[in-house]
N, C-alpha and C positions, 0 to 999 in steps of 0.2 A: 379405823384403829382404833381399841380401847386403851384409854391412859390409866396407866398402873404406875403405882409406887416402886421402889427396887424392893423395900422391905415385904412390902405385899405380894411381888412376884417370889420372893423366896419362901416367904411363909408356904404360898401355893405351890411351889415346888417346878414352877415356870424355869426355863433355860435362857427367854429373852422378855422383856417388856418395853412399853414405850412410853414415854413421857408427854410427847406433845410439844417438847421445847427442842431446840436445835443444840447439836454440839458445840464446843469450841471452835471446829470448822465449819458449821453453819450447816450440817446435814440432820435433816428431819427422819431419822432411821431407829431401830430396835437398838436397845443396847444388851448386853451381857449381864446376866445376874450374878456371875461369878466377878467379874471385874468391873462391871459397868461402863465397858467400853462401848462407844459407838459401833455397830456394824458394818457402816459404810467406812469409816476410818480403819477399822481393821482390814478389810478387803483391801483398800488403797494400801498399806501397809506391807501385805502380802504380795501383792502386784509389785510394788517398790522392791521389795527384797529379793522377789523371783527374778526381775530383769537385772538387778545387781548380781546375784549369784550365778545366771548365764553369762555375763559379762566376763566375771572371773575366770569362769570355766573355759571362756574362750580366749582369755589372755595365755591362761595357762597351756592349753593345747597350741595356741599360736608359739609360744616361747619354746615348747619343746620341739616343735617340727623344725624351728630356726637353729637349732644347735647341733 
């Protein structure tokens, strides 16, 4: 994977870029040019949010059936 700085990626119209350096959580992944977030961190956050939402839905369904 080619190392590209964020400014260059934005100038070239790229959606993602690769720095070659790990993010603060240690991932070596591409980053978004829009907000600079590591794609692996974004995936983990989405997974955690999905699990939390499913748990809230499950709790709501249980409370409706027990009433």
